C-alpha positions, 0 to 999 in steps of 0.5 A: 277852140271852146274855153271851159274857164270863166276867166274871160267873163266880165264880173264887177267886184262889189265895193265895200264902204262904211257899213258896220254891220257884220252881215254886210261885211261877210256878204262882201267877203263872200262875193269877193271870194267867188270872183277871185276863185272864178278868175283864178287870181293869185293872192297878191292880185286878190289883195290888190282888187280888195284894196281897190274896192274899199271906199269911204271909211273903209279906204281911210281905215286901210290907208291908216293901217298901211301908214301905221305899219310902215312907221312900225317897220 
C-alpha cells in the first residue's frame, strides 16, 4: 500500500542559538512550522521539539523562564 503522507520522511529540525537578528528567528520559526505541519505533530510534541532545538543562550533563556514561572506558581 502506497503512503501519501510525509510522516515517515526523515527531516532534521534546525537548531536555534544565540542569534539576536529577528530575520534569523523568523526563518527558524518558519522552518519549524513546516516540519511540524508535515509531520502532523500535536501542539505538545511541537513544543517539545522546539525546546530541544534551543541551544546556547536560547536554551539558557528558556531554562530561566521555566524556573521563574515555577517560582511564581
